[in-house]
Each structure stands twice: as C-alpha cells, then as structure tokens.
C-alpha positions as CSV (number, residue, x, y, z in Angstrom):
1,M,36.3,36.9,-66.1
2,H,38.2,33.8,-65.2
3,E,39.4,35.7,-61.6
4,K,35.1,36.1,-60.9
5,S,34.4,32.8,-62.0
6,L,37.0,31.6,-59.8
7,N,35.7,33.7,-56.7
8,K,32.4,32.5,-57.5
9,T,33.0,28.9,-57.2
10,S,34.8,29.3,-54.0
11,S,32.3,31.2,-51.9
12,L,29.7,28.3,-53.3
13,W,32.4,26.0,-52.1
14,R,32.7,27.4,-48.7
15,R,28.8,27.7,-48.2
16,D,28.7,24.2,-48.6
17,A,31.2,23.7,-46.6
18,S,29.6,25.8,-43.9
19,M,26.3,24.1,-44.3
20,T,27.6,20.5,-44.1
21,G,29.3,21.6,-41.0
22,L,26.0,22.7,-39.4
23,R,24.4,19.2,-40.9
24,R,27.2,17.2,-39.0
25,R,26.8,19.3,-35.9
26,D,23.0,19.2,-35.6
27,T,23.4,15.8,-36.4
28,V,25.5,14.7,-33.1
29,R,23.5,17.2,-30.9
30,C,20.6,15.2,-32.1
31,K,22.5,11.9,-31.5
32,Y,23.9,13.7,-28.0
33,K,19.9,14.0,-27.4
34,S,18.9,10.6,-27.5
35,I,21.6,9.1,-25.6
36,R,21.1,11.6,-23.2
37,F,17.3,10.6,-23.2
38,Y,17.9,7.1,-22.8
39,I,20.4,7.6,-19.7
40,N,17.9,9.7,-18.2
41,Y,14.5,8.4,-18.8
42,K,15.6,4.8,-19.7
43,M,17.5,3.8,-17.1
44,G,15.5,5.6,-14.4
45,Y,17.6,8.9,-13.5
46,K,16.9,12.8,-13.6
47,K,14.3,13.0,-16.6
48,S,10.9,11.7,-17.8
49,P,9.8,11.5,-21.3
50,M,7.8,14.7,-20.6
51,G,11.0,16.3,-20.6
52,S,12.9,18.5,-17.4
53,T,9.8,21.1,-17.5
54,A,8.0,18.6,-16.7
55,G,7.4,19.0,-12.8
56,R,6.9,22.5,-13.6
57,T,3.4,21.8,-15.9
58,L,2.0,19.2,-13.4
59,K,0.1,21.6,-11.2
60,G,-2.9,21.2,-9.0
61,Q,-5.8,19.0,-10.5
62,K,-3.7,18.1,-13.0
63,L,-0.8,16.7,-10.6
64,K,-3.2,14.5,-8.5
65,D,-5.2,13.2,-11.8
66,H,-1.1,12.1,-12.8
67,V,-0.4,10.4,-9.7
68,I,-4.1,9.0,-9.6
69,S,-3.4,7.1,-13.3
70,Y,0.2,6.2,-12.2
71,C,-0.9,4.6,-9.1
72,K,-4.1,2.8,-10.4
73,E,-1.6,1.5,-14.0
74,H,1.1,0.3,-11.3
75,G,-2.1,-1.9,-9.5
76,A,-3.6,0.2,-6.6
77,D,-6.8,-0.3,-5.6
78,L,-7.3,2.7,-3.8
79,V,-5.6,6.5,-4.0
80,G,-6.4,9.1,-1.0
81,F,-4.7,12.3,0.0
82,A,-4.3,14.5,2.9
83,P,-2.4,17.4,3.6
84,V,-0.3,17.1,6.8
85,E,-2.2,19.9,8.5
86,R,-4.9,17.1,9.4
87,W,-3.0,15.7,12.2
88,N,-2.4,18.9,13.9
89,E,-5.8,19.6,13.6
90,A,-7.4,16.0,14.5
91,G,-4.9,15.9,18.0
92,E,-5.3,11.9,17.6
93,V,-2.0,11.5,16.7
94,P,1.5,11.9,19.0
95,P,3.4,14.4,17.8
96,D,6.4,12.4,17.6
97,F,4.4,10.0,15.0
98,R,3.1,12.2,12.5
99,P,4.5,13.3,8.8
100,R,6.2,16.4,9.1
101,A,8.1,14.9,12.5
102,L,9.6,12.3,10.4
103,W,10.0,14.0,7.7
104,P,10.1,17.9,7.7
105,P,9.5,18.7,4.1
106,A,6.4,16.6,3.5
107,R,2.9,18.8,2.9
108,T,0.9,15.7,1.2
109,V,0.9,12.5,2.3
110,I,-0.2,9.9,-1.0
111,V,-2.3,6.8,0.9
112,I,-2.2,3.4,-1.2
113,G,-4.5,0.8,-0.8
114,I,-5.0,-3.1,-2.5
115,E,-7.3,-5.1,-2.2
116,M,-7.5,-8.5,-0.1
117,P,-9.9,-10.7,-1.8
118,L,-12.7,-12.0,1.0
119,P,-12.6,-15.6,-0.3
120,I,-8.6,-16.0,0.6
121,V,-9.3,-13.9,4.1
122,E,-11.7,-16.4,5.1
123,T,-9.4,-19.1,5.1
124,T,-7.8,-17.7,7.9
125,P,-5.3,-19.0,9.3
126,S,-3.9,-20.4,6.1
127,V,-1.0,-20.1,4.4
128,L,-3.1,-19.1,1.6
129,H,-4.0,-16.0,3.3
130,K,-0.2,-15.9,4.7
131,E,0.5,-15.6,1.3
132,L,-2.0,-12.7,0.0
133,Y,-0.8,-11.0,3.3
134,R,3.2,-11.2,1.9
135,T,2.5,-10.7,-1.7
136,A,-0.2,-7.7,-0.9
137,N,2.8,-6.1,1.5
138,R,5.1,-6.4,-1.1
139,K,3.3,-4.8,-4.2
140,L,2.7,-2.4,-2.1
141,D,6.3,-1.6,-0.8
142,T,7.2,-1.9,-4.3
143,L,4.4,0.6,-5.7
144,A,5.5,3.3,-2.7
145,Y,9.5,2.8,-4.0
146,D,8.3,3.4,-7.6
147,L,5.7,6.4,-7.1
148,T,8.7,8.2,-4.8
149,R,11.8,7.8,-7.9
150,H,8.0,8.8,-10.4
151,L,7.6,11.9,-8.5
152,N,11.1,13.0,-7.4
153,R,12.8,12.7,-11.7
154,L,9.2,15.1,-11.5
155,G,11.3,17.3,-9.3
156,F,8.3,17.1,-6.4
157,A,11.0,15.5,-3.3
158,S,9.0,12.7,-1.9
159,F,9.8,9.7,0.9
160,F,8.0,6.7,1.7
161,F,7.1,4.6,4.2
162,G,6.9,0.9,4.0
163,R,3.9,-1.1,4.9
164,D,5.6,-3.4,7.9
165,V,8.3,-2.0,9.7
166,Y,9.2,-3.9,12.5
167,A,12.2,-6.4,12.3
168,N,10.0,-9.3,14.3
169,L,7.2,-9.5,16.9
170,R,9.5,-9.2,19.9
171,A,10.5,-5.6,18.6
172,L,6.3,-5.1,18.7
173,R,6.1,-6.6,22.2
174,E,8.8,-4.3,23.5
175,K,7.3,-1.3,21.5
176,P,3.3,-1.9,20.7
177,M,3.4,0.5,17.7
178,A,4.7,1.5,14.5
179,A,6.6,4.8,14.1
180,F,3.8,5.2,11.3
181,S,0.2,4.7,11.5
182,H,-1.0,4.3,7.8
183,V,-4.6,3.7,9.5
184,M,-4.8,7.0,10.5
185,A,-2.9,8.1,7.2
186,A,-5.9,6.2,5.2
187,K,-8.5,8.6,7.8
188,Y,-7.1,11.4,7.1
189,A,-6.7,10.9,3.2
190,G,-10.6,10.1,3.2
191,L,-10.5,6.4,2.3
192,G,-12.8,5.6,5.6
193,T,-13.6,5.6,9.2
194,I,-11.9,3.3,12.0
195,G,-14.1,0.9,13.3
196,V,-14.5,-1.1,17.0
197,S,-11.6,-3.7,15.8
198,H,-9.0,-0.3,15.1
199,C,-8.9,-1.4,11.6
200,L,-9.7,1.0,9.0
201,L,-13.2,0.3,7.2
202,T,-13.3,1.0,3.3
203,P,-17.1,2.0,1.3
204,E,-14.9,-0.8,-1.2
205,F,-13.6,-3.5,0.7
206,G,-14.4,-3.3,4.2
207,P,-11.3,-3.6,6.4
208,R,-10.1,-6.1,3.7
209,V,-7.2,-3.5,2.2
210,R,-3.3,-3.1,3.1
211,F,-1.7,0.4,3.0
212,V,1.1,2.2,2.6
213,S,2.1,6.0,2.8
214,V,4.2,8.2,0.5
215,F,5.4,11.6,1.7
216,T,5.7,14.2,-1.1
217,S,6.9,17.9,-0.4
218,V,4.2,19.5,-2.8
219,V,0.8,20.5,-2.0
220,I,-2.0,18.4,-3.7
221,Q,-5.5,19.1,-3.4
222,P,-6.7,17.2,-0.3
223,D,-9.9,14.5,-0.6
224,P,-12.4,15.3,1.6
225,L,-12.6,13.1,5.2
226,V,-15.7,10.3,4.9
227,D,-18.1,12.1,7.5
228,K,-20.4,9.1,8.0
229,E,-19.2,6.3,10.2
230,L,-18.8,3.0,8.2
231,C,-18.6,0.4,11.2
232,I,-22.0,-0.4,12.2
233,K,-21.1,-1.9,15.7
234,C,-22.5,-5.7,14.9
235,E,-19.9,-6.7,17.2
236,L,-18.9,-9.4,14.9
237,C,-15.1,-8.8,15.3
238,A,-15.0,-8.7,19.2
239,L,-17.7,-12.3,19.6
240,C,-15.2,-13.7,16.9
241,C,-11.8,-13.0,18.0
242,P,-9.9,-16.0,19.6
243,K,-8.3,-14.0,21.6
244,K,-11.4,-11.5,23.3
245,A,-9.1,-9.2,22.7
246,L,-11.8,-6.6,21.7
247,T,-14.4,-5.1,23.6
248,M,-17.6,-2.7,22.4
249,R,-17.6,0.5,24.1
250,K,-21.2,2.4,24.2
251,D,-19.3,6.0,24.5
252,R,-17.3,5.7,21.2
253,V,-17.5,3.4,17.9
254,I,-14.1,2.1,18.0
255,G,-13.4,-0.6,20.8
256,D,-10.8,-1.4,23.5
257,Y,-7.8,-3.2,22.1
258,D,-5.9,-5.4,24.1
259,K,-2.9,-5.4,22.1
260,T,-0.9,-7.9,24.5
261,S,-4.0,-10.7,23.8
262,C,-3.5,-10.0,20.1
263,L,-0.3,-9.9,19.6
264,E,-0.1,-13.6,21.2
265,M,-2.5,-15.1,18.5
266,A,-0.1,-13.8,16.0
267,E,3.2,-15.6,18.1
268,E,0.9,-18.4,18.0
269,L,0.1,-18.1,14.0
270,T,4.0,-17.6,13.5
271,G,4.8,-20.8,15.4
272,R,2.7,-22.3,12.6
273,R,3.9,-20.7,9.7
274,C,0.4,-19.7,9.0
275,Y,0.2,-15.8,10.3
276,P,-1.6,-13.4,10.5
277,C,-4.9,-14.2,12.2
278,G,-7.3,-11.8,10.1
279,I,-10.4,-12.8,11.6
280,C,-11.8,-9.4,12.1
281,T,-11.2,-8.3,9.2
282,K,-13.2,-11.6,7.9
283,V,-15.9,-11.4,9.4
284,C,-16.6,-7.6,8.9
285,P,-19.7,-7.0,7.3
286,V,-19.1,-4.2,5.8
287,G,-17.7,-3.2,1.8
288,K,-19.0,-4.1,-1.3
289,D,-17.1,-6.6,-1.9
290,R,-19.1,-9.2,-0.5
291,L,-21.4,-7.8,-3.0
292,L,-19.7,-9.4,-5.7
293,Y,-18.9,-12.3,-4.2
294,K,-22.1,-13.0,-2.9
295,R,-21.4,-12.9,0.7
296,K,-23.9,-11.5,2.7
297,G,-25.4,-12.6,5.7
298,L,-22.9,-15.0,7.1
299,R,-23.2,-13.5,10.5
300,K,-24.7,-17.3,12.4
301,K,-21.8,-19.2,10.0
302,Y,-19.0,-17.0,11.2
303,L,-20.0,-17.0,14.8
304,Q,-20.5,-21.0,14.6
305,E,-17.4,-21.8,13.1
306,T,-15.2,-22.6,16.0
307,E,-17.7,-25.3,18.2
308,A,-19.4,-26.5,14.5
309,L,-15.4,-27.6,13.4
310,A,-14.8,-28.7,16.9
311,V,-17.6,-31.8,16.9
312,N,-16.9,-31.9,13.0
313,P,-13.6,-31.3,11.5
314,E,-14.9,-32.3,8.6
315,D,-18.3,-30.1,8.5
316,P,-19.5,-29.6,4.7
317,D,-20.4,-25.9,6.0
318,Y,-16.6,-25.0,6.3
319,K,-15.0,-27.4,3.9
320,P,-13.3,-25.4,1.4
321,W,-11.7,-23.3,4.4
322,S,-11.0,-26.4,6.5
323,H,-9.2,-28.3,3.5
324,I,-7.3,-25.8,2.5
325,R,-5.9,-25.0,6.5
326,K,-5.1,-28.6,6.7
327,Y,-2.1,-28.2,4.3
328,G,1.0,-26.1,4.0
329,V,1.7,-26.3,7.4
330,P,3.2,-28.5,9.5
331,G,0.5,-29.5,12.8
332,P,1.2,-28.2,16.5
333,E,2.8,-31.2,17.7
334,T,5.2,-30.7,14.4
335,H,7.1,-27.6,15.0
336,E,10.5,-28.6,14.6
337,D,12.2,-29.2,11.3
338,P,12.4,-32.9,11.4
339,V,16.0,-33.2,9.3
340,K,17.2,-31.0,12.6
341,K,15.5,-33.3,15.3
342,K,17.1,-36.4,13.6
343,R,20.5,-35.2,13.2
344,S,20.1,-34.1,17.3
C-alpha cells in the first residue's frame, strides 16, 4: 500500500514537472515572439504587424485600396496606378526612359501627387514659393521612400524614382531632360492630361501639383486614362511667360516649348534665391482649387500684372504679392555676400 502511494506521488510529481516545463517553454516562446515582432516591425525590418503572410492576403482591389490608404494617410493628395505596358502602347517616351528600361522587374508605376496651394503659387517669384517647392519635393521623396519600404516588407519588391533627380542647372543645360518623366507617368496613371505648358493638368489642382513615382514588381489594377483634354487652350501660359518660351500650336494641345529660354529664367531666379518660375502654373484657369480659393476670372489681372507693377510697384491690386516678393531675397544688385565683399 505504501509502495503504491509512493508510485502515485512520484507520477504526479513527474506530471507537474512536465507541465511546468511546458509552461516555461511557452513563456519563453511568447517572449521570443514579442522580441522578434519588435525587431522586425517596430524597428522597420522584414515583417509588418499583419504577419509574414500579409502580402499574400493583399491581392487585386484589396492591395490597391491598401496602397491608396497608406499614401493618403502619409500626406498624398492624389494616387494613380499605371501598368508599365502603357509606355510601350503610347510610344511617346523613348525606350531608354521607360520604367522597365530603368528597372526590369517593374510591372506597375504608382504615381503620388501633392498640391501646391494656389495663393502661394501666385506670389512667384518669391522665397515663399521657393520654400513651398522645396517642402513639396521633400515630402514627396520621403513618402515614396516610405511606400517603397512598406511594399518591400509586404513582399512586393519596389523601387522609387526621386522627384528632382539632377545635380544642378548646368546639368540640365548639358542634357535638358530627366532620366524619367513623372509628368508622363501621371498621365499614364490617369491623373490628368498634358496642357500647352507641358505640365500635367489635373481636375483637382490644374498644374499646381508635384509628382513622384514608385515602381513595383506586383501587378496592381490600373486607373483609366483621362479621355477629355483638360487644357482649354486659353493661351494664358504662353502670353504670361516672361521668356516667351511657349508657342501655341493649331494642330495639337501641347505647345512648342523652348527649354533653353525656360532654363535661362530658372538660372536668373536661382541667382536671386527665389526659384522656380512657375508662372505657367500660376495663371492656368484649370482646377477645382480655384473654386475653393474663389480665384476664378483673373485673366485680365494676370495679363496686366507686369505692366501695372512697372508703372506703380505699390499697385493695390497686386499689393499682397509684391509685399511678399520684397522680403527674404537680395535685390538684383546685391547678390554678392556682403561679408565676402568686405573681406575681399
């Protein structure tokens, strides 16, 4: 009897010890998973909080909605999707400048747009407009970089092409085109049409929007192209251009564009630290943003601006713009740093 009791006690002890070991192993395993989750997700590596199979569950419209939601949550105003085949079908872009020539795995180009608020664009040329331009570019590059990493973590290999990829204006003078056109990408992503000014016009903001592109190896449902031309050929961009770099064409919407003259204006404004020009985007009447800001019917005001300010620099009709332009930049005769000038 005593022996049976001992055997029973021994058996119970072994079972309790075994269960304790299991509990310990489960605890260790749970802690390991928590640590691994923190390293992989919180620190930005490998896995998303949706788990290692997250990418497998995101397909078709669900994946597209996920990308749109991600971009909008991170500050995008517009998002469009273009299949790489559209570059070949249209035949407008030279082969070496197409997505798959730059990155062969590309199957879809995701184009992201950010608004340039009209009241600031109207102050051009000004430091305020320059800071808006630089801020929008930084925001776009950061957003594209973050989306690329996010897609990579989901298992979709991706690559992004930065907003302005040129070292300086001298590089543009030597080769007056970029390695990849975000304007054409935005057109193929169904975000708008190209106007007389060679800018992409969108229904929401006209040409007052900046773009960046993300190439991804996954096929995402494309957006339809905009069939109706948004440009109304009002000629304002050509008439107001300070270098007369745009010429209207009767046989098509897109005008003739003198890149050299446009570049000369950019060089002048860069010297004054109030680049870019952007007058063609300022005066364009297309865009719902004009309704928001109640800035419709300004053709006469835009056309008369240069002449009116030449007669009276304090013209009350242009006072807000001229005031902003006065400050933050050196005058034409004071480009040289006064400290350097004194030392010399």
